[in-house]
Every structure is written in C-alpha cells, then in structure tokens.
MARVOMI-354041 format. One record per residue (C-alpha): residue number from 1; x, y, z. Coordinates in Angstrom, 3 decimals, padded with zeros to 6 digits. Layout:
<rs>
(r NUM,(X,Y,Z))
...
</rs>
This chain:
<rs>
(r 1,(055.262,-011.282,416.322))
(r 2,(051.712,-011.219,414.876))
(r 3,(053.086,-011.152,411.340))
(r 4,(055.326,-014.131,412.106))
(r 5,(052.394,-016.080,413.578))
(r 6,(050.194,-015.210,410.572))
(r 7,(052.917,-016.295,408.170))
(r 8,(053.415,-019.547,410.085))
(r 9,(049.697,-020.358,410.084))
(r 10,(049.454,-019.544,406.374))
(r 11,(052.390,-021.847,405.651))
(r 12,(050.898,-024.580,407.836))
(r 13,(047.650,-024.457,405.887))
(r 14,(049.480,-024.381,402.594))
(r 15,(051.439,-027.456,403.628))
(r 16,(048.258,-029.441,403.199))
(r 17,(048.136,-028.563,399.493))
(r 18,(049.572,-030.988,396.926))
(r 19,(052.975,-030.166,395.488))
(r 20,(051.492,-029.830,392.021))
(r 21,(049.582,-026.711,393.120))
(r 22,(052.773,-024.831,394.106))
(r 23,(054.869,-025.208,391.001))
(r 24,(055.458,-021.886,389.259))
(r 25,(055.251,-018.212,390.208))
(r 26,(052.394,-017.426,387.815))
(r 27,(050.554,-020.632,388.747))
(r 28,(049.857,-019.869,392.404))
(r 29,(046.337,-021.000,393.343))
(r 30,(043.787,-018.184,393.165))
(r 31,(042.974,-018.317,396.891))
(r 32,(046.667,-018.150,397.825))
(r 33,(047.229,-015.249,395.405))
(r 34,(044.345,-013.418,397.115))
(r 35,(045.771,-014.143,400.578))
(r 36,(049.193,-012.937,399.487))
(r 37,(047.844,-009.611,398.127))
(r 38,(045.680,-008.940,401.208))
(r 39,(048.500,-009.981,403.556))
(r 40,(050.939,-007.574,401.864))
(r 41,(048.410,-004.694,401.981))
(r 42,(047.725,-005.304,405.686))
(r 43,(051.426,-005.486,406.500))
(r 44,(051.918,-002.131,404.758))
(r 45,(049.123,-000.564,406.860))
(r 46,(050.633,-002.090,410.042))
(r 47,(053.997,-000.617,409.092))
(r 48,(052.616,002.855,408.272))
(r 49,(050.550,003.214,411.437))
(r 50,(052.625,001.153,413.889))
(r 51,(049.692,-001.114,414.749))
(r 52,(049.897,-003.807,417.420))
(r 53,(047.354,-006.396,418.579))
(r 54,(045.046,-005.467,421.440))
(r 55,(045.736,-007.782,424.427))
(r 56,(042.825,-008.337,426.818))
(r 57,(041.878,-010.671,429.676))
(r 58,(038.968,-013.059,429.231))
(r 59,(037.430,-014.960,432.176))
(r 60,(034.647,-017.436,432.892))
(r 61,(032.886,-018.762,435.992))
(r 62,(033.721,-022.361,436.809))
(r 63,(031.105,-024.416,438.704))
(r 64,(032.704,-026.524,441.456))
(r 65,(029.836,-029.064,441.738))
(r 66,(026.210,-029.225,440.536))
(r 67,(024.684,-028.327,443.912))
(r 68,(027.268,-025.658,444.726))
(r 69,(028.977,-027.527,447.569))
(r 70,(032.076,-029.715,447.637))
(r 71,(031.595,-033.382,448.222))
(r 72,(033.782,-033.340,451.320))
(r 73,(031.752,-030.517,452.869))
(r 74,(028.511,-032.492,452.841))
(r 75,(027.231,-033.753,456.230))
(r 76,(027.594,-037.500,456.967))
(r 77,(024.425,-039.475,457.610))
(r 78,(024.536,-042.064,460.464))
(r 79,(022.725,-045.328,459.829))
(r 80,(022.634,-048.887,461.180))
(r 81,(025.065,-051.308,459.498))
(r 82,(023.429,-054.063,457.399))
(r 83,(025.439,-056.854,455.674))
(r 84,(029.214,-057.597,455.757))
(r 85,(031.477,-055.697,458.084))
(r 86,(034.133,-053.332,456.844))
(r 87,(036.904,-055.942,457.249))
(r 88,(034.901,-058.483,455.250))
(r 89,(034.296,-055.951,452.465))
(r 90,(038.034,-055.218,452.245))
(r 91,(038.842,-058.920,451.948))
(r 92,(036.223,-059.384,449.205))
(r 93,(037.637,-056.401,447.307))
(r 94,(041.202,-057.746,447.541))
(r 95,(040.069,-061.109,446.173))
(r 96,(038.368,-059.445,443.200))
(r 97,(041.492,-057.387,442.519))
(r 98,(043.694,-060.497,442.550))
(r 99,(041.433,-062.187,440.014))
(r 100,(041.377,-059.080,437.860))
(r 101,(045.198,-058.733,437.931))
(r 102,(045.637,-062.375,436.982))
(r 103,(043.289,-061.945,434.015))
(r 104,(045.109,-058.805,432.847))
(r 105,(048.503,-060.576,433.064))
(r 106,(047.180,-063.445,430.941))
(r 107,(045.874,-060.993,428.328))
(r 108,(049.188,-059.130,428.236))
(r 109,(051.128,-062.350,427.824))
(r 110,(048.893,-063.372,424.927))
(r 111,(049.233,-059.931,423.303))
(r 112,(053.025,-059.996,423.688))
(r 113,(053.152,-063.428,422.097))
(r 114,(051.103,-062.226,419.136))
(r 115,(053.237,-059.095,418.804))
(r 116,(056.481,-061.104,418.765))
(r 117,(055.054,-063.258,416.009))
(r 118,(054.029,-060.181,414.042))
(r 119,(057.460,-058.569,414.515))
(r 120,(059.169,-061.638,413.090))
(r 121,(057.134,-061.068,409.909))
(r 122,(057.085,-057.268,409.577))
(r 123,(060.077,-056.075,411.606))
(r 124,(060.040,-053.585,414.451))
(r 125,(056.658,-051.774,414.278))
(r 126,(057.910,-048.886,416.392))
(r 127,(060.752,-048.178,414.000))
(r 128,(058.347,-048.474,411.091))
(r 129,(056.049,-045.924,412.739))
(r 130,(058.937,-043.551,413.438))
(r 131,(060.154,-043.824,409.863))
(r 132,(056.617,-043.159,408.597))
(r 133,(056.224,-040.086,410.820))
(r 134,(059.606,-038.726,409.801))
(r 135,(058.778,-039.235,406.134))
(r 136,(055.514,-037.278,406.594))
(r 137,(057.314,-034.440,408.409))
(r 138,(060.010,-034.244,405.712))
(r 139,(057.362,-034.160,402.996))
(r 140,(055.417,-031.328,404.673))
(r 141,(058.593,-029.365,405.334))
(r 142,(059.469,-029.548,401.643))
(r 143,(055.977,-028.330,400.717))
(r 144,(056.224,-025.410,403.161))
(r 145,(059.697,-024.508,401.814))
(r 146,(058.321,-024.733,398.289))
(r 147,(055.482,-022.330,399.102))
(r 148,(057.868,-019.889,400.806))
(r 149,(060.097,-019.915,397.726))
(r 150,(057.121,-019.414,395.385))
(r 151,(055.770,-016.600,397.572))
(r 152,(059.139,-014.855,397.641))
(r 153,(059.449,-015.187,393.860))
(r 154,(056.081,-013.468,393.437))
(r 155,(057.086,-010.623,395.765))
(r 156,(060.460,-010.257,394.021))
(r 157,(058.675,-010.177,390.676))
(r 158,(056.383,-007.411,391.964))
(r 159,(059.409,-005.418,393.195))
(r 160,(061.116,-005.773,389.826))
(r 161,(057.949,-004.788,387.966))
(r 162,(057.436,-001.827,390.333))
(r 163,(060.792,-000.363,389.242))
(r 164,(059.760,-000.691,385.595))
(r 165,(056.320,000.750,386.416))
(r 166,(057.852,003.869,387.986))
(r 167,(059.639,004.527,384.692))
(r 168,(056.318,004.235,382.826))
(r 169,(054.302,006.594,385.053))
(r 170,(054.596,009.520,382.568))
(r 171,(053.114,007.247,379.877))
(r 172,(050.154,006.346,382.081))
(r 173,(049.558,010.022,382.841))
(r 174,(049.427,010.749,379.116))
(r 175,(046.883,007.951,378.757))
(r 176,(044.448,009.559,381.222))
(r 177,(041.360,011.097,379.621))
(r 178,(038.031,012.579,380.778))
(r 179,(035.318,010.049,381.531))
(r 180,(032.097,010.858,379.591))
(r 181,(028.944,012.362,381.097))
(r 182,(027.719,010.742,384.311))
(r 183,(025.041,008.112,384.251))
(r 184,(021.717,008.746,385.996))
(r 185,(021.847,007.533,389.569))
(r 186,(019.583,004.708,390.723))
(r 187,(019.236,004.208,394.453))
(r 188,(019.397,000.672,395.783))
(r 189,(018.023,-000.415,399.160))
(r 190,(020.592,-000.357,401.925))
(r 191,(021.882,-003.739,403.091))
(r 192,(020.238,-005.140,406.247))
(r 193,(022.116,-004.337,409.470))
(r 194,(024.475,-007.100,410.566))
(r 195,(023.172,-009.495,413.188))
(r 196,(024.755,-009.104,416.627))
(r 197,(027.521,-011.596,417.313))
(r 198,(027.213,-013.619,420.515))
(r 199,(030.352,-013.538,422.631))
(r 200,(031.223,-015.976,425.362))
(r 201,(033.698,-015.690,428.204))
(r 202,(036.319,-018.357,428.656))
(r 203,(038.739,-019.175,431.447))
(r 204,(041.005,-016.313,432.500))
(r 205,(043.769,-015.810,429.957))
(r 206,(045.302,-013.160,427.716))
(r 207,(043.902,-012.962,424.200))
(r 208,(045.294,-011.022,421.235))
(r 209,(042.549,-009.547,419.088))
(r 210,(043.358,-009.550,415.351))
(r 211,(044.369,-006.144,414.045))
(r 212,(042.105,-006.476,411.011))
(r 213,(038.565,-007.735,410.749))
(r 214,(037.480,-010.162,408.077))
(r 215,(038.013,-009.026,404.488))
(r 216,(035.642,-009.985,401.709))
(r 217,(036.325,-010.161,397.999))
(r 218,(034.233,-011.191,395.019))
(r 219,(034.412,-014.845,394.059))
(r 220,(036.955,-015.251,391.254))
(r 221,(038.350,-011.724,391.796))
(r 222,(041.993,-012.835,391.771))
(r 223,(041.768,-015.380,388.961))
(r 224,(042.381,-013.004,385.990))
(r 225,(045.963,-011.823,385.676))
(r 226,(046.737,-008.122,386.039))
(r 227,(047.185,-006.540,382.607))
(r 228,(048.855,-003.380,381.277))
(r 229,(046.904,-000.845,379.204))
(r 230,(050.084,000.859,378.007))
(r 231,(049.886,004.423,376.666))
(r 232,(046.252,004.291,375.509))
(r 233,(043.316,005.839,377.504))
(r 234,(041.551,002.471,377.782))
(r 235,(041.284,002.145,381.582))
(r 236,(037.459,001.834,381.525))
(r 237,(037.634,-000.956,378.947))
(r 238,(040.189,-002.813,381.083))
(r 239,(038.088,-002.382,384.240))
(r 240,(034.943,-003.552,382.438))
(r 241,(036.579,-006.570,380.813))
(r 242,(038.255,-007.606,384.059))
(r 243,(034.894,-007.413,385.819))
(r 244,(033.349,-009.731,383.230))
(r 245,(036.326,-012.105,383.536))
(r 246,(035.822,-012.179,387.325))
(r 247,(032.168,-013.192,386.856))
(r 248,(033.221,-015.960,384.463))
(r 249,(035.872,-017.136,386.937))
(r 250,(033.214,-017.276,389.651))
(r 251,(031.304,-019.681,387.395))
(r 252,(034.469,-021.743,386.719))
(r 253,(034.353,-020.585,383.080))
(r 254,(037.225,-018.094,383.085))
(r 255,(038.686,-016.988,379.779))
(r 256,(040.637,-013.794,378.965))
(r 257,(038.413,-011.391,376.990))
(r 258,(039.382,-008.641,374.550))
(r 259,(039.904,-005.056,375.738))
(r 260,(040.604,-004.081,372.118))
(r 261,(037.044,-005.003,371.140))
(r 262,(035.381,-003.603,374.273))
(r 263,(037.018,-000.171,373.844))
(r 264,(035.760,-000.142,370.249))
(r 265,(032.260,-001.235,371.384))
(r 266,(032.191,001.505,374.049))
(r 267,(032.688,004.290,371.446))
(r 268,(029.719,004.063,369.012))
(r 269,(030.769,007.188,367.086))
(r 270,(034.247,005.787,366.452))
(r 271,(033.325,002.347,365.113))
(r 272,(032.679,002.954,361.403))
(r 273,(035.269,005.673,360.917))
(r 274,(038.462,006.761,362.713))
(r 275,(038.194,009.461,365.369))
(r 276,(040.571,011.160,367.774))
(r 277,(038.308,011.565,370.825))
(r 278,(040.110,009.960,373.763))
(r 279,(038.662,007.891,376.592))
(r 280,(035.416,005.971,377.097))
(r 281,(032.936,004.707,379.671))
(r 282,(031.690,001.135,380.004))
(r 283,(027.916,001.594,379.648))
(r 284,(027.731,001.709,375.798))
(r 285,(029.827,-001.465,375.502))
(r 286,(027.814,-003.274,378.174))
(r 287,(024.497,-002.261,376.585))
(r 288,(025.665,-003.354,373.142))
(r 289,(026.521,-006.796,374.466))
(r 290,(023.390,-007.140,376.623))
(r 291,(021.010,-006.113,373.830))
(r 292,(022.554,-008.464,371.268))
(r 293,(021.024,-011.833,370.547))
(r 294,(024.351,-013.701,370.416))
(r 295,(027.647,-013.548,372.343))
(r 296,(029.720,-010.670,370.980))
(r 297,(032.741,-010.381,373.307))
(r 298,(035.730,-012.152,371.723))
(r 299,(038.639,-013.636,373.639))
(r 300,(041.988,-011.892,373.925))
(r 301,(043.485,-014.533,371.631))
(r 302,(040.905,-013.822,368.915))
(r 303,(041.163,-010.027,369.211))
(r 304,(044.450,-009.061,370.844))
(r 305,(045.104,-005.679,372.443))
(r 306,(047.583,-003.185,370.988))
(r 307,(049.295,-001.092,373.701))
(r 308,(050.498,001.543,371.251))
(r 309,(048.063,004.295,370.167))
(r 310,(047.334,005.139,366.521))
(r 311,(047.252,008.836,365.737))
(r 312,(043.722,009.952,364.811))
(r 313,(042.274,006.450,365.206))
(r 314,(041.465,005.843,368.878))
(r 315,(039.553,002.579,368.379))
(r 316,(042.009,001.358,365.719))
(r 317,(039.086,000.588,363.415))
(r 318,(038.520,-001.522,361.390))
(r 319,(039.196,-004.366,363.788))
(r 320,(040.667,-007.702,362.629))
(r 321,(038.224,-010.416,361.542))
(r 322,(038.906,-012.425,364.715))
(r 323,(037.151,-009.696,366.713))
(r 324,(033.831,-010.799,365.180))
(r 325,(033.853,-014.181,366.964))
(r 326,(031.940,-013.731,370.212))
(r 327,(032.715,-015.936,373.230))
(r 328,(030.742,-014.213,376.017))
(r 329,(027.709,-011.983,376.486))
(r 330,(026.652,-009.517,379.195))
(r 331,(023.402,-010.558,380.885))
(r 332,(022.769,-007.875,383.488))
(r 333,(024.390,-004.883,385.185))
(r 334,(023.050,-002.100,387.392))
(r 335,(024.053,001.266,388.836))
(r 336,(025.305,001.938,392.374))
(r 337,(026.318,005.205,393.922))
(r 338,(026.856,005.281,397.679))
(r 339,(029.586,003.454,399.552))
(r 340,(026.987,001.263,401.259))
(r 341,(025.511,000.261,397.877))
(r 342,(028.974,-000.595,396.578))
(r 343,(029.680,-002.752,399.653))
(r 344,(026.342,-004.519,399.212))
(r 345,(027.195,-005.274,395.564))
(r 346,(030.570,-006.692,396.627))
(r 347,(028.821,-008.824,399.271))
(r 348,(026.629,-010.188,396.452))
(r 349,(029.791,-011.102,394.457))
(r 350,(029.195,-008.335,391.896))
(r 351,(032.410,-006.447,390.940))
(r 352,(031.986,-002.668,390.607))
(r 353,(033.511,-000.331,387.991))
(r 354,(034.226,003.204,389.218))
(r 355,(035.761,006.445,387.947))
(r 356,(038.213,008.502,390.004))
(r 357,(040.369,011.595,389.956))
(r 358,(043.922,010.742,391.004))
(r 359,(045.911,012.143,393.915))
(r 360,(049.732,012.214,393.798))
(r 361,(050.032,009.293,396.249))
(r 362,(047.966,007.108,393.904))
(r 363,(050.913,006.534,391.562))
(r 364,(053.593,005.400,394.021))
(r 365,(051.705,003.464,396.674))
(r 366,(052.571,000.242,398.486))
(r 367,(049.074,-001.141,398.593))
(r 368,(047.180,001.393,400.738))
(r 369,(045.916,004.738,399.396))
(r 370,(044.837,007.135,402.151))
(r 371,(043.443,010.654,402.244))
(r 372,(046.093,011.623,404.805))
(r 373,(048.940,010.781,402.432))
(r 374,(047.222,012.515,399.531))
(r 375,(047.201,015.785,401.478))
(r 376,(050.888,015.533,402.311))
(r 377,(051.872,014.714,398.734))
(r 378,(050.809,017.924,397.029))
(r 379,(047.849,018.907,394.870))
(r 380,(045.767,016.718,392.582))
(r 381,(047.721,015.826,389.470))
(r 382,(046.869,018.176,386.613))
(r 383,(047.045,015.192,384.225))
(r 384,(044.475,013.238,386.233))
(r 385,(041.488,013.860,383.994))
(r 386,(039.998,010.530,385.066))
(r 387,(040.816,006.903,385.670))
(r 388,(038.655,003.778,385.988))
(r 389,(039.282,000.975,388.487))
(r 390,(037.574,-002.306,389.283))
(r 391,(036.435,-002.643,392.900))
(r 392,(036.651,-006.291,393.944))
(r 393,(036.590,-006.352,397.751))
(r 394,(036.293,-004.606,401.111))
(r 395,(038.556,-004.563,404.158))
(r 396,(037.761,-003.126,407.630))
(r 397,(040.401,-000.779,409.027))
(r 398,(041.558,-000.564,412.665))
(r 399,(040.218,002.375,414.698))
(r 400,(043.699,003.908,414.835))
(r 401,(043.614,004.330,411.037))
(r 402,(041.212,007.255,410.824))
(r 403,(040.274,006.851,407.167))
(r 404,(036.536,006.144,407.282))
(r 405,(036.593,002.721,408.934))
(r 406,(037.188,000.620,405.814))
(r 407,(038.871,000.498,402.437))
(r 408,(037.943,-000.851,399.010))
(r 409,(040.236,-003.413,397.357))
(r 410,(040.746,-002.421,393.713))
(r 411,(042.460,-003.909,390.663))
(r 412,(044.283,-001.556,388.279))
(r 413,(045.498,-001.948,384.700))
(r 414,(049.021,-000.572,385.099))
(r 415,(050.876,-003.918,385.437))
(r 416,(051.835,-005.767,388.634))
(r 417,(054.343,-003.007,389.452))
(r 418,(051.537,-000.780,390.791))
(r 419,(050.530,-001.208,394.443))
(r 420,(050.822,-004.836,395.549))
(r 421,(050.869,-006.980,392.422))
(r 422,(048.519,-004.537,390.628))
(r 423,(046.101,-004.244,393.586))
(r 424,(045.606,-001.704,396.375))
(r 425,(043.061,-000.714,399.017))
(r 426,(041.630,002.815,398.792))
(r 427,(040.317,004.182,402.077))
(r 428,(036.693,005.292,402.426))
(r 429,(037.937,008.832,403.100))
(r 430,(040.016,008.869,399.891))
(r 431,(037.090,007.353,397.993))
(r 432,(034.749,010.144,399.109))
(r 433,(037.261,012.849,398.155))
(r 434,(038.464,011.572,394.789))
(r 435,(035.541,009.669,393.286))
(r 436,(033.852,011.276,390.302))
(r 437,(031.100,013.556,391.626))
(r 438,(027.501,012.859,390.546))
(r 439,(028.550,009.730,388.707))
(r 440,(026.969,006.329,389.307))
(r 441,(029.292,003.359,389.387))
(r 442,(028.445,000.152,387.523))
(r 443,(027.983,-003.223,389.236))
(r 444,(028.239,-006.306,386.995))
(r 445,(025.756,-009.020,387.917))
(r 446,(025.839,-011.783,385.313))
(r 447,(027.515,-012.874,382.080))
(r 448,(027.299,-015.974,379.935))
</rs>
C-alpha cells in the first residue's frame, strides 16, 4: 500500500511538469532520474526484509474555552432592566430583518439580470467552467500516463541491459587490478551533531511513519550518464571523471570528460612509452590537473575512450591530438577516511572516490549490497584485486535492516545493467568489511 501511495504522489508531482520534460527515455529530468533510482533501491530493500510502515496514535489536548468553562455553565447575573422590554426588542429585530431581506432580494435580482445579459453574450458559464475543468483533468492525466510510460521504459531498459551485463561479468573481473599504494590519511573534523527536531502532537489519529528517512545526494550526481569501462582496468579513471562531471553539473556547466585522457594522466610512468602495468589511482591525475596553469581535461568528444585493451600498452600512448585540448581543470580535492568524514563530504556536495574489494553479491545485486548477503554468497572473489566507485549519496536504513544504520549510494562504471540503472547502495557494514584497509578516499571539492 505504501509503495502504491508513494508512486501516486510521485506521479501527482510529475503531472505538474511540462510535457516537453517527459519526452524520451534518456531525457528524463535529473531529479526524476534520481527519484527513480532511489525509489527502486528502497523497494528492493522493502522486498528483501519484508518492511512495513510503523502505525502509531498521535493525540493533542483541545481547549474547550479560554477560561476552561463552557459558556452555558457560567452563572447568570441578575440585574435591573433598563430600556426596551423583551417584546419590543423582538419587534425591532424583526423589522431590521425584513429590511435586510428586502435589500438582499433586490441585490440578487440585479445580479441575476446582469448574469442573464452576460450569458447571452458568452453562453452558459457553468458549462464553460465544466469544460475547462475537464480539459485540465484530461491534460494532467495524459502527463501522468506519459511519465508512467517513460518510467517503465527506463526500468525495462535496465532489465534488458542487466541481462547483457550478466554475460559481461567475466570481462569485468578480468579488468580488475590492484589499486596502488594507499595515500596518507588526513583526519577531518567530525560534522556537528544534528539539532534536535521539535515534535508536536496533533488530534488523535493513526499515522504511518515512513519506512526510510530522508536520503541525500550530491547536487548534479545523477546528471552524467552511466558509462561502461569495458575490459580495461580503468575503474578509478571512470570514478574520478564522473566525480568531476558531477561537480560541473552542480554548477550547471556539465560536459562529458575523457576517461581515456585521465587514465593516461594517472599513470606518469606510462605516458611517454608503452607499459603493461595494469590499474591506476586518481591522485596523480588530479594533481597533474590541479598543478597545471591551464585546463587540461579534454571532453569525451575530443578524446574518446576505447573499451578494448591494447597488449603491452595500458595507456594506449601516444594519445590522439584532440586529447591536448583542455576543457576543465581540477581546483581542489582532499582526503577522507572514516564513514563520518565521507558523510560530511557528501553533505557538502563533494563526491567521494573510494577503493573496494568485491564480495560475490556485488556483481549480481538489485540495488542493495549488504554484508549479510555477502556472507551467504561464498568467499571474496579471487579476481577482486580492487575496484573504484564514486560515492554520491547517503540513505538511512530502517532499524530492522541491521547493516550499520545507513548505506552509501554509489555509481559504477559497468553499464546500466549493474544494480539499479548503474547505481546501488552499499551498507555501512559492507563498507567497513570490504573497503581498502589503510587507504584514504578522495573527496572532490571544486573544478572549473
């Protein structure tokens, strides 16, 4: 029932959008794409754990009268009559009422006369109003139907891509590679404790508490499309580039950037000559861009990505000439380590790049990756040397889901067939178990 109500409210809100914003599957508005991903992840968690809303009674005290006593209970004061008698007062009141009724009848007659004249010119106003209301209802119904069709197309596209993704899992496993030496940790101050929320009692009634608390995601997090790294070990480059694209989207300056260039920039020893060392980390590429005097990151159109590896030439150097035309530049990034620091970065609209070992349930998930499922799915994959993800949001978990109280919304680079449209939420318990030990994550702060 809760899911049906949520879907109805979502559709009702979407009905207020113009038709032009609900045209094609890949042109869903960013906010609606975000709502769709989070809605699908939450529905999967509800399904896995059999969650239902908590129903509670809420009451309030209602004051009968300002002084605490009913009017009829107040004692009557006896006093000497002064002025007209009761009969005279009644007669005076009746006379005033007759005059008032006469005046009202005259006003109504005048209004009716004016209305008849107006109807002769414009037709029946009531029918016009009914036709106008019906036209509005028909228009909104079409917009709601249009959104439902677009939403279903997106979900069907994800299902189709998921089948293709399952076939490509062995290729992704071959593309996994060790992430280089950890970066020195830098502690950030913990976020201030949340302010207590004031709660008020209302009249007695049953209230359904929402199953999930409020989720938060970085501004622009769902604007870039999910990409596919193919068979190459370029996950860190994809996570880093997507993070920079998210920052640009948050500034309303989104443009797809080049993973081909960023992988090359992140491997200084493999830039001037071919090498066969697989994998990379984002820090060298970010530092190269930040320390440069001019924008160095080209767009995807200028320096397109090649999904197929080249034997003995990991960076596929030399790069095409278009890769020398910079369109963006890293301004600032910093290191985070603890879960609280990562959440604080997300609250500041700074996407976070992290490295993980992969559990078996990571590959075939439906949007939620838990520690419980990882234990029941076998041992850690022997191919899982390391994989980088972009953390873009946080979601509180219900108390019944004993996975650390929250999960981190991540974007992957294995096409929209993985998780829910290329996104999933990793529980805090899974995060603690499978994150790279002694390795600081990277929060991206600004780009131009």
